[in-house]
C-alpha positions as a printed Julia matrix, in Angstrom:
510×3 Matrix{Float64}:
 42.29   11.84   -47.23
 41.72   14.56   -49.81
 39.76   14.07   -53.0
 43.01   14.41   -54.97
 44.16   11.18   -53.31
 40.95    9.21   -53.81
 41.55    5.59   -54.95
 40.04    6.31   -58.36
 42.32    9.24   -59.08
 45.35    7.46   -57.67
 44.6     4.46   -59.87
 44.31    6.67   -62.95
 47.83    7.98   -62.26
 49.28    4.65   -63.39
 51.83    2.34   -61.82
 54.35    5.03   -60.89
 51.62    7.27   -59.45
 50.05    4.46   -57.43
 53.39    3.43   -55.93
 54.21    7.02   -55.01
 50.82    7.56   -53.34
 50.94    4.31   -51.37
 54.52    4.89   -50.2
 53.6     8.41   -49.07
 50.53    7.18   -47.21
 48.1     9.17   -49.39
 46.27    5.97   -50.3
 46.37    2.42   -48.98
 47.2    -0.6    -51.14
 43.94   -2.19   -50.01
 41.98    0.78   -51.39
 43.81    0.57   -54.72
 43.01   -3.13   -54.91
 39.33   -2.43   -54.25
 39.36    0.08   -57.12
 40.86   -2.61   -59.36
 37.99   -4.91   -58.4
 35.39   -2.3    -59.32
 37.03   -1.67   -62.67
 37.28   -5.35   -63.47
 33.61   -5.89   -62.68
 32.71   -3.18   -65.2
 34.52   -4.94   -68.08
 34.43   -8.6    -67.04
 32.92   -9.43   -70.43
 36.33   -8.88   -72.02
 37.28  -12.27   -70.54
 40.87  -11.26   -69.9
 41.55  -11.97   -66.2
 40.78  -15.68   -66.35
 42.33  -16.77   -63.03
 41.82  -14.09   -60.39
 43.35  -14.64   -56.95
 41.28  -12.24   -54.87
 42.07  -13.63   -51.42
 45.81  -13.77   -51.98
 45.77  -10.29   -53.5
 43.97   -8.92   -50.45
 46.56  -10.54   -48.19
 49.4    -9.08   -50.24
 47.85   -5.6    -50.23
 47.46   -5.73   -46.46
 51.09   -6.79   -46.13
 52.19   -3.8    -48.24
 50.19   -1.43   -46.03
 51.79   -2.95   -42.94
 55.29   -2.52   -44.38
 54.57    1.11   -45.25
 53.3     1.68   -41.69
 56.56    0.18   -40.35
 58.6     2.69   -42.33
 59.72    0.3    -45.08
 58.24    2.28   -47.97
 61.62    3.02   -49.54
 62.04   -0.72   -50.2
 58.77   -0.93   -52.16
 59.25    0.68   -55.59
 55.96   -0.85   -56.81
 54.02   -0.42   -53.56
 50.38   -1.4    -54.03
 50.49   -1.59   -57.84
 47.94   -4.17   -59.13
 49.65   -6.4    -61.7
 48.27   -9.08   -64.0
 50.45  -12.04   -64.93
 50.47  -13.83   -68.26
 49.16  -17.36   -67.81
 52.5   -18.95   -68.73
 54.16  -17.68   -65.52
 53.66  -19.72   -62.37
 51.62  -18.06   -59.6
 51.28  -20.18   -56.49
 47.84  -21.76   -56.22
 46.87  -21.07   -59.85
 47.36  -23.21   -62.96
 49.58  -22.95   -66.03
 47.19  -24.45   -68.57
 48.37  -22.71   -71.76
 44.76  -23.14   -72.86
 45.1   -26.94   -73.03
 42.44  -28.93   -71.16
 44.83  -31.69   -70.11
 46.84  -29.14   -68.12
 43.97  -27.73   -66.07
 44.9   -29.66   -62.93
 48.57  -28.69   -62.98
 48.54  -26.22   -60.08
 51.58  -23.99   -59.6
 53.39  -24.83   -56.38
 55.48  -21.66   -56.26
 55.86  -18.34   -58.02
 57.92  -17.82   -61.15
 61.0   -15.64   -60.73
 59.37  -12.51   -62.18
 56.39  -12.93   -59.84
 58.67  -13.25   -56.81
 60.49  -10.09   -57.79
 57.22   -8.22   -58.24
 55.91   -9.23   -54.82
 59.22   -8.26   -53.2
 58.91   -4.82   -54.84
 55.43   -4.36   -53.31
 53.29   -5.16   -56.37
 49.95   -6.87   -55.77
 49.37   -9.8    -58.13
 45.66   -9.91   -59.02
 45.71  -13.11   -61.08
 46.55  -14.63   -64.44
 45.55  -13.24   -67.82
 44.44  -15.21   -70.85
 46.72  -16.49   -73.65
 46.33  -18.14   -77.05
 46.39  -21.92   -76.96
 50.02  -23.04   -76.48
 50.93  -19.36   -77.05
 51.11  -20.27   -80.75
 49.09  -17.42   -82.29
 48.71  -13.65   -82.06
 45.07  -14.25   -81.08
 44.0   -14.79   -77.47
 41.54  -17.67   -77.58
 41.6   -21.24   -76.26
 39.22  -24.05   -75.27
 39.91  -23.7    -71.54
 39.22  -20.02   -70.89
 37.58  -18.91   -74.12
 38.12  -15.82   -76.23
 39.39  -12.44   -75.01
 37.85   -9.39   -76.68
 39.52   -6.2    -77.77
 38.65   -3.39   -75.31
 37.43   -1.09   -78.11
 35.97   -3.48   -80.69
 34.38   -6.84   -79.75
 34.76   -8.08   -83.33
 38.54   -8.06   -82.92
 41.1    -9.47   -80.53
 43.74   -7.77   -78.37
 46.54   -9.68   -80.07
 48.81  -12.16   -78.42
 50.28  -14.02   -76.98
 50.25  -11.5    -74.11
 46.74  -10.5    -75.2
 44.92  -10.97   -71.92
 47.3    -8.63   -70.12
 47.06   -6.08   -72.93
 43.26   -6.07   -72.74
 43.37   -5.54   -68.96
 45.82   -2.64   -69.17
 43.99   -1.0    -72.09
 40.65   -1.29   -70.29
 42.07    0.37   -67.15
 41.74   -2.76   -64.99
 45.43   -2.92   -64.08
 48.17   -0.35   -64.7
 50.81   -2.99   -65.4
 50.8    -6.37   -67.14
 53.6    -8.93   -67.23
 54.12  -10.89   -70.43
 56.86  -12.39   -72.53
 57.97  -12.17   -76.13
 59.45  -14.75   -78.49
 57.97  -13.46   -81.75
 56.26  -10.14   -81.02
 54.09  -11.35   -78.13
 54.42   -8.11   -76.12
 54.78   -5.51   -78.86
 52.03   -6.83   -81.14
 49.24   -6.66   -78.49
 50.57   -3.28   -77.33
 50.18   -1.95   -80.87
 46.72   -3.54   -81.2
 45.47   -2.04   -77.93
 47.18    1.37   -77.89
 49.71    0.61   -75.16
 53.41    0.89   -74.47
 55.49   -2.28   -74.07
 59.11   -3.11   -73.36
 61.05   -6.29   -74.12
 64.41   -5.98   -72.35
 67.56   -7.82   -73.37
 68.06  -11.33   -72.03
 70.76  -10.01   -69.66
 68.39   -7.43   -68.17
 65.42   -9.56   -67.12
 65.77  -13.01   -68.67
 62.73  -15.16   -69.31
 61.27  -14.44   -65.87
 60.74  -18.14   -65.21
 58.03  -18.44   -67.85
 56.95  -21.85   -69.1
 59.06  -22.9    -72.09
 56.77  -24.31   -74.76
 59.78  -25.16   -76.95
 62.49  -26.48   -74.61
 64.53  -27.82   -77.52
 64.75  -24.42   -79.21
 68.28  -23.27   -80.02
 69.56  -19.76   -80.57
 66.59  -17.7    -79.32
 64.54  -17.57   -76.14
 61.43  -15.76   -74.98
 62.04  -12.7    -72.81
 59.9   -11.33   -69.99
 58.67   -7.75   -70.21
 55.85   -5.35   -69.42
 52.75   -3.67   -70.81
 51.56   -0.3    -69.49
 49.73    2.85   -70.51
 52.83    5.01   -70.41
 56.55    4.71   -70.96
 57.24    6.03   -67.46
 55.36    3.07   -66.0
 57.44    0.66   -68.09
 60.62    2.33   -66.88
 59.47    2.11   -63.25
 58.72   -1.6    -63.56
 61.97   -2.39   -65.36
 64.01   -0.49   -62.78
 62.14   -2.08   -59.88
 62.77   -5.72   -60.74
 65.38   -5.8    -63.49
 69.01   -6.7    -63.07
 71.7    -6.38   -65.67
 74.99   -8.06   -66.4
 75.35   -6.14   -69.66
 75.95   -2.47   -70.43
 73.94   -0.06   -68.28
 75.5     3.15   -69.58
 72.79    5.66   -70.5
 73.85    7.62   -73.55
 71.93   10.56   -75.02
 69.81    9.83   -78.06
 71.4    11.48   -81.1
 70.51    9.61   -84.28
 67.73    7.23   -85.27
 67.36    5.02   -88.33
 63.9     4.19   -89.66
 61.96    2.24   -92.23
 58.26    1.69   -92.81
 58.3    -1.61   -94.71
 56.52   -4.55   -93.07
 57.7    -7.57   -95.01
 55.45   -9.94   -97.0
 52.25   -8.06   -96.07
 52.5    -4.38   -97.08
 51.62   -1.9    -94.32
 48.18   -0.43   -93.83
 48.08    3.28   -94.66
 47.77    4.17   -90.98
 50.81    2.04   -90.09
 52.96    3.83   -92.66
 51.66    7.23   -91.48
 52.31    6.29   -87.85
 55.99    5.67   -88.53
 56.22    9.01   -90.33
 54.62   10.82   -87.4
 56.93    9.14   -84.88
 60.01   10.07   -86.91
 58.77   13.66   -87.22
 58.34   13.92   -83.44
 61.92   12.81   -82.92
 63.25   15.17   -85.58
 61.34   18.09   -84.05
 63.24   17.47   -80.8
 66.64   17.66   -82.43
 67.24   13.98   -83.13
 68.96   13.13   -86.39
 66.99   10.7    -88.55
 68.01    8.59   -91.52
 65.9     6.31   -93.65
 67.41    2.87   -94.31
 65.97   -0.08   -96.24
 63.89   -2.58   -94.28
 64.78   -5.62   -96.42
 67.1    -7.0    -93.78
 64.27   -7.03   -91.22
 62.16   -9.1    -93.62
 64.96  -11.6    -94.05
 65.35  -11.71   -90.25
 61.66  -12.59   -89.93
 61.96  -15.53   -92.31
 65.12  -16.68   -90.56
 63.55  -16.59   -87.1
 60.49  -18.47   -88.34
 62.8   -21.09   -89.82
 64.57  -21.52   -86.48
 61.29  -21.71   -84.55
 59.96  -24.41   -86.92
 63.2   -26.4    -87.11
 61.78  -29.24   -85.0
 58.7   -29.48   -87.21
 56.49  -28.32   -84.34
 57.37  -31.39   -82.23
 57.89  -29.55   -78.93
 54.54  -27.75   -79.1
 52.75  -30.85   -80.34
 53.93  -32.75   -77.25
 52.13  -30.27   -74.99
 48.79  -31.55   -76.26
 49.33  -35.25   -75.63
 46.29  -36.78   -77.28
 44.27  -33.58   -77.27
 43.4   -31.98   -80.59
 44.6   -28.38   -81.02
 42.06  -25.71   -81.9
 41.73  -24.9    -85.58
 44.23  -22.06   -86.06
 46.9   -23.7    -83.91
 46.35  -27.01   -85.66
 46.81  -25.35   -89.05
 50.18  -23.87   -88.11
 51.36  -27.12   -86.53
 50.32  -29.02   -89.65
 52.32  -26.61   -91.81
 55.33  -26.97   -89.5
 55.1   -30.76   -89.77
 54.98  -31.06   -93.57
 57.96  -33.23   -94.58
 60.82  -31.36   -96.26
 60.62  -33.53   -99.37
 57.0   -32.43   -99.94
 57.42  -28.73   -99.33
 58.8   -27.69  -102.68
 55.95  -29.36  -104.58
 53.28  -27.96  -102.26
 54.81  -24.49  -102.47
 54.69  -24.67  -106.27
 51.02  -25.68  -106.18
 50.21  -22.81  -103.8
 51.9   -20.3   -106.09
 49.89  -21.61  -109.03
 46.73  -20.99  -106.99
 47.79  -17.42  -106.16
 48.89  -18.1   -102.58
 52.33  -16.55  -102.99
 52.9   -15.6    -99.34
 51.86  -18.94   -97.88
 53.99  -20.69  -100.53
 57.05  -18.76   -99.39
 56.24  -19.57   -95.77
 56.07  -23.26   -96.61
 59.41  -23.11   -98.41
 61.14  -21.17   -95.61
 60.06  -23.32   -92.65
 59.84  -26.94   -91.6
 61.99  -29.61   -90.0
 65.76  -29.15   -90.2
 68.57  -31.57   -89.51
 71.06  -30.54   -86.8
 73.46  -29.46   -89.54
 70.8   -27.4    -91.29
 69.86  -25.7    -88.02
 73.51  -24.87   -87.45
 73.43  -23.25   -90.88
 70.42  -21.13   -89.88
 72.23  -19.96   -86.75
 75.28  -19.08   -88.82
 73.01  -17.07   -91.13
 71.72  -15.26   -88.06
 75.27  -14.25   -87.14
 75.84  -12.96   -90.67
 72.59  -11.0    -90.51
 73.62   -9.5    -87.17
 76.8    -8.21   -88.75
 74.85   -6.78   -91.68
 72.43   -5.05   -89.34
 75.26   -3.51   -87.33
 76.7    -2.08   -90.55
 73.28   -0.82   -91.69
 72.63    1.17   -88.51
 76.2     2.18   -87.71
 76.23    5.54   -85.95
 72.58    5.22   -84.86
 71.22    4.67   -81.38
 67.84    3.15   -82.24
 65.54    2.14   -85.08
 61.93    3.23   -85.5
 59.79    0.92   -87.62
 56.33   -0.71   -87.63
 55.19   -3.25   -85.08
 52.71   -4.89   -87.43
 51.47   -4.48   -90.97
 47.89   -4.23   -89.68
 45.76   -2.83   -86.87
 44.07   -5.23   -84.42
 43.08   -8.46   -86.17
 39.57   -9.76   -86.56
 38.75  -12.93   -84.63
 39.74  -16.11   -86.41
 42.28  -14.55   -88.79
 45.58  -14.81   -86.89
 46.69  -18.1    -88.46
 46.39  -16.63   -91.95
 47.87  -13.28   -90.93
 50.74  -14.56   -88.8
 53.22  -12.61   -90.97
 51.59   -9.3    -90.06
 53.95   -9.28   -87.06
 57.04   -9.86   -89.23
 58.53   -6.44   -88.28
 58.9    -7.61   -84.67
 61.11  -10.6    -85.35
 64.47   -8.94   -85.98
 64.76   -7.83   -82.33
 63.96  -11.36   -81.14
 66.45  -12.95   -83.52
 69.31  -10.65   -82.46
 68.43  -10.3    -78.73
 68.05   -6.54   -79.01
 66.0    -4.45   -76.57
 62.75   -3.34   -78.17
 59.47   -1.69   -77.32
 56.24   -0.39   -78.76
 54.55    2.96   -78.17
 51.18    4.27   -79.42
 51.28    7.06   -81.99
 47.91    7.49   -83.69
 44.64    5.84   -84.68
 43.32    4.66   -88.03
 41.46    7.36   -89.99
 38.26    6.54   -91.92
 40.01    7.25   -95.23
 42.66    4.63   -94.36
 40.3     1.68   -94.2
 40.71    0.95   -97.92
 43.34    1.35  -100.6
 45.04   -2.03  -100.96
 45.28   -3.36  -104.48
 43.12   -6.34  -105.34
 45.02   -9.61  -105.11
 44.45  -13.31  -105.65
 46.6   -14.0   -102.6
 44.32  -15.03   -99.68
 46.72  -13.46   -97.16
 46.49  -10.07   -98.86
 42.71  -10.39   -99.16
 42.55  -11.08   -95.42
 44.73   -8.02   -94.81
 42.31   -5.86   -96.82
 39.4    -7.25   -94.79
 41.28   -6.36   -91.6
 41.68   -2.75   -92.75
 37.95   -2.4    -93.41
 36.13   -1.18   -90.31
 39.38   -0.33   -88.49
 38.81    3.43   -88.13
 39.58    4.55   -84.59
 41.76    1.55   -83.73
 45.21    2.26   -82.25
 48.45    2.26   -84.21
 51.83    2.01   -82.53
 55.44    2.02   -83.66
 58.35   -0.14   -82.65
 61.63    1.13   -81.25
 64.62   -1.22   -81.43
 67.88   -0.54   -79.64
 70.9    -0.68   -81.94
 73.75   -3.08   -81.07
 75.47   -1.93   -77.88
 72.47    0.08   -76.67
 70.26   -0.94   -73.75
 66.69   -0.56   -72.51
 67.32    3.03   -71.43
 67.93    4.04   -75.04
 64.71    2.38   -76.17
 62.67    3.92   -73.36
 64.08    7.38   -74.01
 63.18    7.2    -77.71
 59.71    5.96   -76.78
 59.24    8.87   -74.36
 60.09   11.33   -77.1
 57.59    9.7    -79.45
 54.82    9.28   -76.87
 51.95   11.66   -77.54
 50.97   14.2    -74.85
 47.53   12.58   -74.6
 49.06    9.26   -73.62
 51.03   10.79   -70.75
 48.17   12.87   -69.38
 47.56   11.69   -65.83
 44.07   11.46   -64.43
 42.54   10.3    -67.71
 41.73    6.78   -68.73
 41.28    5.01   -72.02
 37.84    3.71   -73.0
 37.01    0.59   -71.02
 34.3    -1.0    -73.12
 33.58   -2.02   -76.67
 33.22    0.92   -79.02
């Protein structure tokens, strides 16, 4: 074996590079797995891989090497690629706790669909990654496994709810993480950690067999997807295990719409600049660009939140049994459960106290009757038609992922609307992804106007000390476009530094 094919250098080449090397016999899957183990030991303090399955991973790696030796390499598009799995997907022999103590003994008897597909493609599952309790926050912390740290700043989190996987990929522990997304749960941690992410359409990958925390939910569903360092790795994973019953025609990218609004919480300066830089990269490559208003995306966010809260939080509350949720989760569940007759009065009181954003959230969410929920779903259909008109003639939309960089620990419940830009794609079942563009500059840590609103004060506190943190942009496929369109736009935006093979991102706290 030459030095160019050493396990460390093969690992640094990402998922596509690892699979190519293992299939060609330049490196064994067992050696790649050992390199993963060394990398994880170096950053174990991140507390991201909370349920490793070392013995099973070693067995799977050996099986991949045997299949390659038998001449079956062409059937292994992800040969030897170490993959982490979000805790909500079943992995035989592990547990789907969702960060709830009462679920610790519920051992998975068989693999979820996405895990089976990964193993069949030659991937090596290394274990389960951490999630927020009940996957109810964009902050990866729970009483069972504890808090996951951001790979570059221990005072902040990697986002959520696919935060454990994002931390592992960003720290160089695995080249590919599997998560899911109901309200930004792939794209938000990708943005926070400087990664690429893809959320395919429902027809392309489905929910992957992930645990459904809200089985009574109507109109929207979580979708399985991937986190990786590069867009090429996302494309490799999607092609390896995806199947499609919808349009698969790949059309050239010609025109892109964009906006840089972020809804109730105005964007950080670096977020606004990041969108501008992404649009400029596309324009420099001959893509037509057109600015459109982002108001419709804000309305989509409120509408999706209304649909998600239509049962008053009953489905999620049932997961806990008699167990008390942790503070941030409990706060959001309490808000969801406020009776409709009390909401108007409480919203008025909040506005009088300066809490304008939380007042609007209270007024827009809460329990709905079946007829009222039907009305929300009808409003979604109207919004879909309006969006199609807004972006007519465009292939994709470029816009923010979040109003803010990575959040400080303990602030996700107050800053839940930071991820409002993500929700349009979930509401309308559009393919969407995130791709890193830049980092926060020191002169972008301040600049928000003073406000009485506690949400906006928390946003200003998030900006302070954020210099150097990653900033990504979101790419949404327009109606009729598929994952290939999104991935192609993301490739064109992706910075040369992100695609440079043989380099790794920082693996420890900054």
